[in-house]
C-alpha positions in Angstrom: 56.3 -67.9 250.0 57.7 -67.1 253.4 57.0 -68.5 256.8 54.3 -70.5 258.3 51.6 -67.7 257.9 52.1 -67.8 254.1 51.9 -71.6 254.1 48.7 -71.5 256.2 47.1 -68.8 254.1 47.8 -70.8 250.9 46.3 -73.9 252.6 43.1 -72.0 253.5 42.8 -70.2 250.2 43.3 -73.4 248.1 40.6 -75.5 249.7 37.7 -73.5 248.4 39.2 -73.5 244.9 39.4 -77.3 245.0 36.0 -77.6 246.5 34.5 -75.4 243.8 36.2 -77.5 241.1 34.7 -80.7 242.5 31.2 -79.1 242.7 31.6 -78.0 239.0 33.1 -81.4 238.0 31.3 -84.1 240.0 33.2 -87.3 240.7 32.0 -90.9 240.8 34.0 -91.9 243.9 33.0 -90.9 247.4 36.2 -88.8 248.0 38.9 -87.0 246.2 42.5 -86.6 247.5 44.2 -83.5 246.2 47.9 -82.9 246.9 49.4 -79.4 246.6 53.1 -78.9 246.7 54.5 -75.4 247.3 58.0 -74.0 247.2 60.5 -72.5 244.9 63.2 -74.8 243.6 62.4 -77.4 246.3 59.2 -78.5 248.0 58.8 -76.6 251.3 55.2 -77.6 252.2 52.7 -80.2 251.3 49.0 -79.6 251.6 46.7 -82.7 251.5 43.0 -82.2 251.0 40.5 -85.0 251.2 37.1 -83.8 250.0 33.9 -85.7 249.7 32.0 -85.9 246.4 30.2 -82.6 247.3 33.4 -80.7 247.8 33.2 -80.7 251.6 36.4 -81.1 253.6 36.6 -84.6 255.1 40.2 -84.5 256.3 43.0 -82.2 255.4 46.5 -81.4 256.7 49.7 -79.5 256.1 53.2 -80.9 256.3 56.4 -78.9 256.4 59.8 -78.9 258.0 58.2 -78.8 261.5 57.2 -82.5 261.0 59.7 -85.4 261.3 57.9 -87.3 258.5 58.5 -84.4 256.1 62.1 -83.8 257.2 62.9 -87.5 256.9 61.9 -87.3 253.2 64.5 -84.6 252.8 62.3 -82.6 250.5 63.4 -79.2 251.8 67.0 -79.9 252.5 68.4 -81.0 249.2 67.4 -80.4 245.6 66.0 -83.6 244.2 67.2 -84.8 240.8 63.9 -83.7 239.4 60.7 -82.0 240.4 58.9 -85.3 239.5 61.1 -87.2 241.9 60.3 -84.7 244.7 56.6 -85.0 244.0 56.9 -88.8 244.1 58.7 -88.6 247.5 56.0 -86.1 248.6 53.3 -88.5 247.7 55.0 -91.2 249.8 55.0 -88.7 252.8 51.2 -88.1 252.3 50.5 -91.9 252.2 52.6 -92.4 255.4 50.8 -89.5 257.2 47.4 -90.9 256.2 48.5 -94.3 257.4 49.5 -92.9 260.8 46.1 -91.2 261.1 44.2 -94.4 260.2 46.3 -96.4 262.6 45.6 -93.9 265.4 41.8 -94.1 264.7 41.8 -97.8 264.8 43.4 -97.9 268.2 40.8 -95.5 269.8 
């Protein structure tokens, strides 16, 4: 994967795959959060998809080294001790990004 275009292409191509999966495998909850981590040895991009129970996009975003929240987690600047550790730190980034969005909505 090289560059922002490849990251965006993957982001756009993955959403319908996840949507189709939810349509074929209905969920009991109102929404599903799906995290996709992409990169070679280290995580270079995080895609977060929040889809409703019908597989429709409710809120989705992409995070990479252009975002301070991502760079602060140091996912793309140093090899983590394990892939699991990197994914755990990536999950923390997703939760923080969502919290920022919810906080912004509550102040409007």
